[in-house]
One Martini backbone bead per residue (centre of mass of N, CA, C, O) as a GRO file, in nm:
protein
  334
    1MET     BB    1   1.937   2.364  -1.542
    2SER     BB    2   1.723   2.593  -1.693
    3GLU     BB    3   1.784   2.501  -1.997
    4ILE     BB    4   1.743   2.401  -2.330
    5SER     BB    5   1.991   2.358  -2.587
    6GLU     BB    6   2.186   2.308  -2.872
    7LYS     BB    7   2.457   2.373  -2.697
    8LEU     BB    8   2.415   2.134  -2.548
    9ARG     BB    9   2.530   1.830  -2.426
   10ILE     BB   10   2.479   1.513  -2.569
   11ALA     BB   11   2.398   1.189  -2.429
   12ILE     BB   12   2.438   0.846  -2.511
   13ILE     BB   13   2.328   0.555  -2.324
   14GLY     BB   14   2.404   0.328  -2.556
   15SER     BB   15   2.405   0.059  -2.845
   16GLY     BB   16   2.147   0.007  -2.976
   17SER     BB   17   1.883   0.057  -3.180
   18TRP     BB   18   1.759   0.301  -3.024
   19ALA     BB   19   2.019   0.459  -2.990
   20THR     BB   20   2.070   0.485  -3.296
   21ALA     BB   21   1.810   0.634  -3.366
   22LEU     BB   22   1.861   0.878  -3.182
   23ALA     BB   23   2.122   0.966  -3.315
   24LYS     BB   24   1.994   1.031  -3.586
   25MET     BB   25   1.809   1.254  -3.481
   26PHE     BB   26   2.021   1.444  -3.351
   27MET     BB   27   2.207   1.484  -3.609
   28ASN     BB   28   1.996   1.688  -3.740
   29ASN     BB   29   2.049   1.926  -3.484
   30VAL     BB   30   2.349   1.868  -3.402
   31PRO     BB   31   2.692   1.903  -3.423
   32GLU     BB   32   2.722   1.712  -3.160
   33LEU     BB   33   2.801   1.381  -3.008
   34ASN     BB   34   2.757   1.178  -2.733
   35TRP     BB   35   2.885   0.826  -2.694
   36TYR     BB   36   2.813   0.518  -2.530
   37PHE     BB   37   3.036   0.237  -2.497
   38ARG     BB   38   3.141  -0.053  -2.350
   39LYS     BB   39   3.324  -0.114  -2.609
   40GLU     BB   40   3.608  -0.042  -2.781
   41GLU     BB   41   3.572  -0.225  -3.035
   42THR     BB   42   3.308  -0.093  -3.127
   43ILE     BB   43   3.425   0.186  -3.177
   44GLU     BB   44   3.631   0.106  -3.390
   45LEU     BB   45   3.424  -0.003  -3.596
   46PHE     BB   46   3.262   0.253  -3.624
   47ARG     BB   47   3.492   0.435  -3.730
   48LYS     BB   48   3.557   0.258  -3.980
   49PHE     BB   49   3.231   0.220  -4.097
   50HIS     BB   50   3.006   0.440  -3.997
   51HIS     BB   51   2.867   0.220  -3.806
   52ASN     BB   52   2.686   0.012  -3.635
   53PRO     BB   53   2.793  -0.320  -3.604
   54ASN     BB   54   2.501  -0.434  -3.458
   55TYR     BB   55   2.301  -0.186  -3.550
   56LEU     BB   56   2.164  -0.038  -3.799
   57GLN     BB   57   2.374  -0.054  -4.058
   58SER     BB   58   2.234   0.156  -4.265
   59VAL     BB   59   2.334   0.376  -4.070
   60GLU     BB   60   2.504   0.666  -4.133
   61PHE     BB   61   2.793   0.842  -4.001
   62ASP     BB   62   2.953   1.127  -3.875
   63VAL     BB   63   3.230   1.067  -3.684
   64ASN     BB   64   3.334   1.369  -3.648
   65ARG     BB   65   3.056   1.430  -3.459
   66ILE     BB   66   3.162   1.200  -3.263
   67HIS     BB   67   3.190   1.121  -2.916
   68PHE     BB   68   3.354   0.862  -2.780
   69TYR     BB   69   3.274   0.627  -2.506
   70ALA     BB   70   3.392   0.397  -2.221
   71ASP     BB   71   3.339   0.619  -1.996
   72ILE     BB   72   3.085   0.709  -1.787
   73ASN     BB   73   3.212   0.950  -1.631
   74GLU     BB   74   3.310   1.118  -1.868
   75ILE     BB   75   3.037   1.162  -2.013
   76ALA     BB   76   2.888   1.284  -1.771
   77GLU     BB   77   3.080   1.526  -1.728
   78GLU     BB   78   3.058   1.619  -2.060
   79SER     BB   79   2.740   1.648  -2.001
   80ASP     BB   80   2.392   1.767  -1.986
   81ILE     BB   81   2.250   1.529  -2.145
   82LEU     BB   82   2.097   1.217  -2.045
   83VAL     BB   83   2.046   0.932  -2.256
   84PHE     BB   84   1.873   0.638  -2.182
   85ALA     BB   85   1.939   0.309  -2.378
   86ILE     BB   86   1.894   0.070  -2.163
   87PRO     BB   87   1.815  -0.205  -2.050
   88SER     BB   88   1.667  -0.237  -1.747
   89ALA     BB   89   1.816  -0.505  -1.657
   90PHE     BB   90   2.115  -0.336  -1.702
   91LEU     BB   91   2.133  -0.060  -1.555
   92LYS     BB   92   2.276  -0.109  -1.282
   93ASP     BB   93   2.531  -0.235  -1.403
   94ALA     BB   94   2.611   0.012  -1.588
   95LEU     BB   95   2.621   0.209  -1.307
   96LYS     BB   96   2.844   0.107  -1.106
   97LYS     BB   97   3.078   0.330  -1.206
   98LEU     BB   98   2.906   0.568  -1.117
   99THR     BB   99   3.028   0.888  -0.954
  100VAL     BB  100   2.898   1.110  -1.079
  101ASP     BB  101   2.718   1.393  -1.052
  102ILE     BB  102   2.363   1.402  -1.189
  103SER     BB  103   2.150   1.600  -1.049
  104HIS     BB  104   2.198   1.849  -1.277
  105LYS     BB  105   2.085   1.687  -1.491
  106PHE     BB  106   1.926   1.587  -1.785
  107VAL     BB  107   1.717   1.302  -1.753
  108VAL     BB  108   1.660   1.045  -2.001
  109SER     BB  109   1.410   0.815  -2.087
  110ALA     BB  110   1.449   0.531  -2.341
  111ILE     BB  111   1.348   0.237  -2.223
  112LYS     BB  112   1.069   0.099  -2.152
  113GLY     BB  113   1.107   0.019  -1.837
  114ILE     BB  114   1.193  -0.181  -1.547
  115VAL     BB  115   1.349  -0.220  -1.243
  116PRO     BB  116   1.455  -0.480  -1.114
  117ASP     BB  117   1.362  -0.550  -0.773
  118ASP     BB  118   1.279  -0.241  -0.730
  119ASN     BB  119   1.028  -0.149  -0.899
  120LEU     BB  120   1.128   0.091  -1.101
  121VAL     BB  121   1.105   0.345  -1.269
  122VAL     BB  122   1.343   0.534  -1.412
  123GLY     BB  123   1.288   0.809  -1.281
  124GLN     BB  124   1.272   0.694  -0.992
  125PHE     BB  125   1.556   0.574  -0.983
  126PHE     BB  126   1.712   0.847  -1.019
  127HIS     BB  127   1.589   0.982  -0.773
  128GLU     BB  128   1.676   0.763  -0.549
  129TYR     BB  129   1.993   0.712  -0.641
  130TYR     BB  130   2.071   1.031  -0.783
  131ASN     BB  131   1.903   1.294  -0.705
  132VAL     BB  132   1.688   1.343  -0.924
  133ALA     BB  133   1.478   1.557  -1.009
  134TYR     BB  134   1.175   1.546  -1.164
  135ASP     BB  135   1.232   1.822  -1.333
  136GLN     BB  136   1.501   1.644  -1.455
  137VAL     BB  137   1.295   1.458  -1.604
  138GLY     BB  138   1.268   1.243  -1.891
  139VAL     BB  139   1.044   1.111  -2.157
  140ILE     BB  140   1.036   0.866  -2.414
  141ALA     BB  141   0.749   0.829  -2.617
  142GLY     BB  142   0.584   0.612  -2.823
  143PRO     BB  143   0.537   0.510  -3.162
  144CYS     BB  144   0.881   0.392  -3.218
  145HIS     BB  145   1.070   0.233  -3.439
  146ALA     BB  146   1.392   0.200  -3.528
  147GLU     BB  147   1.356   0.085  -3.818
  148GLU     BB  148   1.183   0.336  -3.919
  149VAL     BB  149   1.388   0.553  -3.866
  150ALA     BB  150   1.604   0.442  -4.059
  151ARG     BB  151   1.379   0.488  -4.306
  152GLU     BB  152   1.219   0.757  -4.261
  153LEU     BB  153   0.952   0.714  -4.116
  154LEU     BB  154   0.683   0.837  -3.997
  155SER     BB  155   0.698   0.972  -3.659
  156TYR     BB  156   0.594   0.967  -3.304
  157LEU     BB  157   0.661   1.171  -3.016
  158THR     BB  158   0.677   1.176  -2.656
  159ILE     BB  159   0.754   1.438  -2.426
  160ALA     BB  160   0.824   1.403  -2.081
  161SER     BB  161   0.769   1.656  -1.818
  162PRO     BB  162   0.718   1.862  -1.555
  163ASP     BB  163   0.896   2.040  -1.747
  164VAL     BB  164   0.768   2.163  -2.035
  165LYS     BB  165   1.000   2.335  -2.139
  166LYS     BB  166   1.209   2.113  -2.157
  167ALA     BB  167   1.046   1.925  -2.336
  168ARG     BB  168   1.024   2.118  -2.579
  169GLN     BB  169   1.332   2.161  -2.625
  170PHE     BB  170   1.401   1.863  -2.661
  171ALA     BB  171   1.212   1.798  -2.898
  172PHE     BB  172   1.358   1.981  -3.106
  173LEU     BB  173   1.615   1.777  -3.121
  174LEU     BB  174   1.423   1.546  -3.283
  175GLU     BB  175   1.325   1.692  -3.515
  176SER     BB  176   1.176   1.620  -3.840
  177PRO     BB  177   1.032   1.521  -4.130
  178TYR     BB  178   1.001   1.217  -3.960
  179ILE     BB  179   0.968   1.384  -3.677
  180ARG     BB  180   0.720   1.407  -3.432
  181THR     BB  181   0.600   1.611  -3.154
  182HIS     BB  182   0.502   1.582  -2.808
  183ILE     BB  183   0.365   1.703  -2.498
  184SER     BB  184   0.427   1.619  -2.144
  185ASP     BB  185   0.371   1.576  -1.771
  186ASP     BB  186   0.356   1.238  -1.775
  187ILE     BB  187   0.586   1.035  -1.644
  188TRP     BB  188   0.425   0.804  -1.514
  189GLY     BB  189   0.226   0.716  -1.736
  190THR     BB  190   0.433   0.674  -1.968
  191GLU     BB  191   0.607   0.464  -1.825
  192TYR     BB  192   0.395   0.254  -1.742
  193SER     BB  193   0.280   0.215  -2.025
  194SER     BB  194   0.548   0.114  -2.151
  195VAL     BB  195   0.556  -0.137  -1.974
  196LEU     BB  196   0.270  -0.265  -2.025
  197LYS     BB  197   0.276  -0.299  -2.339
  198ASN     BB  198   0.478  -0.537  -2.328
  199ILE     BB  199   0.288  -0.736  -2.195
  200MET     BB  200   0.062  -0.720  -2.409
  201ALA     BB  201   0.246  -0.818  -2.644
  202ILE     BB  202   0.290  -1.097  -2.535
  203ALA     BB  203  -0.004  -1.179  -2.544
  204ALA     BB  204  -0.032  -1.140  -2.849
  205GLY     BB  205   0.184  -1.348  -2.923
  206ILE     BB  206   0.061  -1.594  -2.790
  207SER     BB  207  -0.203  -1.591  -2.954
  208HIS     BB  208  -0.061  -1.622  -3.224
  209GLY     BB  209   0.087  -1.892  -3.159
  210LEU     BB  210  -0.219  -2.021  -3.104
  211ARG     BB  211  -0.411  -1.913  -3.349
  212TYR     BB  212  -0.531  -1.658  -3.308
  213GLY     BB  213  -0.711  -1.407  -3.430
  214ASP     BB  214  -0.797  -1.085  -3.512
  215ASN     BB  215  -1.045  -1.066  -3.336
  216PHE     BB  216  -0.902  -1.127  -3.069
  217GLN     BB  217  -0.684  -0.911  -3.082
  218ALA     BB  218  -0.879  -0.672  -3.060
  219VAL     BB  219  -0.991  -0.746  -2.783
  220LEU     BB  220  -0.724  -0.751  -2.634
  221MET     BB  221  -0.644  -0.448  -2.688
  222SER     BB  222  -0.898  -0.318  -2.561
  223ASN     BB  223  -0.837  -0.443  -2.279
  224ALA     BB  224  -0.548  -0.336  -2.241
  225ILE     BB  225  -0.611  -0.029  -2.220
  226GLN     BB  226  -0.789  -0.064  -1.970
  227GLU     BB  227  -0.569  -0.182  -1.788
  228ILE     BB  228  -0.376   0.054  -1.803
  229LYS     BB  229  -0.568   0.266  -1.692
  230ARG     BB  230  -0.622   0.143  -1.417
  231PHE     BB  231  -0.329   0.154  -1.320
  232VAL     BB  232  -0.234   0.453  -1.369
  233ASP     BB  233  -0.479   0.580  -1.212
  234THR     BB  234  -0.392   0.453  -0.940
  235VAL     BB  235  -0.087   0.533  -0.913
  236HIS     BB  236  -0.152   0.814  -1.104
  237PRO     BB  237  -0.401   1.046  -1.043
  238ILE     BB  238  -0.474   1.190  -1.347
  239THR     BB  239  -0.527   1.373  -1.623
  240ARG     BB  240  -0.574   1.159  -1.913
  241ASP     BB  241  -0.523   1.046  -2.255
  242ILE     BB  242  -0.532   0.715  -2.342
  243LYS     BB  243  -0.572   0.768  -2.669
  244SER     BB  244  -0.304   0.851  -2.710
  245SER     BB  245   0.006   0.775  -2.845
  246ALA     BB  246   0.162   0.720  -2.572
  247TYR     BB  247  -0.043   0.479  -2.527
  248LEU     BB  248  -0.215   0.347  -2.755
  249GLY     BB  249  -0.005   0.361  -2.983
  250ASP     BB  250   0.213   0.192  -2.840
  251LEU     BB  251   0.045  -0.059  -2.804
  252LEU     BB  252  -0.021  -0.123  -3.101
  253VAL     BB  253   0.268  -0.147  -3.219
  254THR     BB  254   0.358  -0.369  -3.013
  255GLY     BB  255   0.119  -0.577  -3.074
  256TYR     BB  256   0.160  -0.580  -3.419
  257SER     BB  257   0.449  -0.564  -3.492
  258GLN     BB  258   0.730  -0.701  -3.650
  259TYR     BB  259   0.940  -0.534  -3.447
  260SER     BB  260   0.835  -0.671  -3.194
  261ARG     BB  261   0.989  -0.835  -2.937
  262ASN     BB  262   0.748  -0.908  -2.753
  263ARG     BB  263   0.576  -1.047  -2.963
  264THR     BB  264   0.789  -1.251  -3.050
  265PHE     BB  265   0.821  -1.381  -2.777
  266GLY     BB  266   0.523  -1.469  -2.746
  267THR     BB  267   0.507  -1.646  -2.998
  268MET     BB  268   0.713  -1.853  -2.898
  269ILE     BB  269   0.559  -1.936  -2.649
  270GLY     BB  270   0.299  -2.027  -2.803
  271LYS     BB  271   0.481  -2.254  -2.967
  272GLY     BB  272   0.674  -2.378  -2.704
  273TYR     BB  273   0.878  -2.213  -2.591
  274THR     BB  274   1.102  -2.130  -2.384
  275VAL     BB  275   1.228  -1.867  -2.233
  276ARG     BB  276   1.526  -1.925  -2.285
  277THR     BB  277   1.508  -1.997  -2.587
  278ALA     BB  278   1.382  -1.734  -2.684
  279MET     BB  279   1.608  -1.544  -2.590
  280LEU     BB  280   1.841  -1.676  -2.749
  281GLU     BB  281   1.714  -1.648  -3.042
  282MET     BB  282   1.675  -1.331  -3.041
  283HIS     BB  283   1.921  -1.149  -2.919
  284MET     BB  284   1.710  -1.004  -2.725
  285ILE     BB  285   1.524  -0.789  -2.524
  286ALA     BB  286   1.230  -0.856  -2.331
  287GLU     BB  287   1.093  -0.639  -2.120
  288GLY     BB  288   0.821  -0.789  -2.040
  289TYR     BB  289   0.934  -1.012  -1.867
  290PHE     BB  290   1.022  -0.832  -1.624
  291ALA     BB  291   0.762  -0.660  -1.595
  292THR     BB  292   0.562  -0.873  -1.501
  293LYS     BB  293   0.679  -0.913  -1.215
  294CYS     BB  294   0.683  -0.619  -1.121
  295ILE     BB  295   0.380  -0.551  -1.155
  296ARG     BB  296   0.274  -0.772  -0.977
  297GLU     BB  297   0.412  -0.663  -0.718
  298ILE     BB  298   0.292  -0.381  -0.720
  299ASN     BB  299  -0.016  -0.481  -0.731
  300SER     BB  300  -0.024  -0.595  -0.437
  301ARG     BB  301  -0.097  -0.292  -0.329
  302TYR     BB  302  -0.364  -0.229  -0.533
  303ASN     BB  303  -0.559  -0.439  -0.678
  304VAL     BB  304  -0.578  -0.449  -0.976
  305ASN     BB  305  -0.746  -0.538  -1.254
  306MET     BB  306  -0.520  -0.794  -1.431
  307PRO     BB  307  -0.563  -1.045  -1.644
  308ILE     BB  308  -0.330  -1.026  -1.849
  309THR     BB  309  -0.091  -1.012  -1.658
  310ASP     BB  310  -0.159  -1.272  -1.507
  311ALA     BB  311  -0.136  -1.462  -1.749
  312VAL     BB  312   0.159  -1.403  -1.821
  313TYR     BB  313   0.275  -1.483  -1.551
  314ASN     BB  314   0.180  -1.779  -1.547
  315ILE     BB  315   0.342  -1.858  -1.799
  316LEU     BB  316   0.640  -1.748  -1.723
  317TYR     BB  317   0.644  -1.829  -1.385
  318GLU     BB  318   0.430  -2.098  -1.357
  319ASN     BB  319   0.406  -2.292  -1.610
  320ILE     BB  320   0.160  -2.244  -1.768
  321SER     BB  321  -0.027  -2.319  -2.013
  322PRO     BB  322  -0.102  -2.123  -2.272
  323ALA     BB  323  -0.368  -2.255  -2.359
  324ILE     BB  324  -0.505  -2.250  -2.082
  325GLU     BB  325  -0.470  -1.948  -2.005
  326LEU     BB  326  -0.614  -1.827  -2.254
  327ARG     BB  327  -0.884  -1.962  -2.206
  328ILE     BB  328  -0.932  -1.816  -1.937
  329LEU     BB  329  -0.905  -1.524  -2.041
  330THR     BB  330  -1.156  -1.519  -2.236
  331GLU     BB  331  -1.359  -1.490  -1.982
  332HIS     BB  332  -1.247  -1.172  -1.915
  333LEU     BB  333  -1.339  -1.064  -2.184
  334ARG     BB  334  -1.514  -0.773  -2.380
   0.00000   0.00000   0.00000
């Protein structure tokens, strides 16, 4: 694919709230959309009621402009751009039946997570498992909650790809009066930052659950962006502005927002919930839980100073008391 245009067929792989928000954005700019759902019954309900029966039900769609698929090979075959919006923990399982060659597709990660066990960010995963060249990879980053997209509140996205022309053309397909876009060539930094900010948001939630105040939260977030910078600059050392919205902005909204599932998960942990109980009550995936273990394992090769990540790991995986671990963490923050 030499370039992206609105004539090319876009596929969304995923059926959650962020996939639904992305579909709303695309439908402002493209005549038709391909959309993959795992269950046929979900598709039937969607066609009947004109909205996703499980997520963002207030968003109505013209179902005559949507081609629904429950066969991942069929949608991959019949689409030019594949936008993946599946929780990273389930990505490999969702792709088990994928046999179609997607190496020539423009593959876009809207996941903001890391593939467990393999410890690969999503672009790296598609490169290594599906032979997708890095200049055929895109990343959707930035502070943008699905719930606010549903309400058409002004939001900003960063589209990253080594091929900035593709990034710019893809960004055009998302723009609207309430969606503004920026372009980046930093797929590594934006992906790793998206992974790390979920861990930081869990830390923010834990501190909130333990009744730490706004003053501490501010110190925690300022240290968090420094920790993110240390890691991404070590893993992929290029010139990047860590203060831009793709990095700092995404961290802040995930650390503070009422819509942040990672902050919510952390708050429950801080209040004494077990990991399993918190996950069950949320009915949603907190990407940061899986990311914490993955980043910890990756960092064993780099030895970056990451006190916040280490603290979250100790709480979630070593069963250290949140109160004790946060008290220790306070000694490492400045």
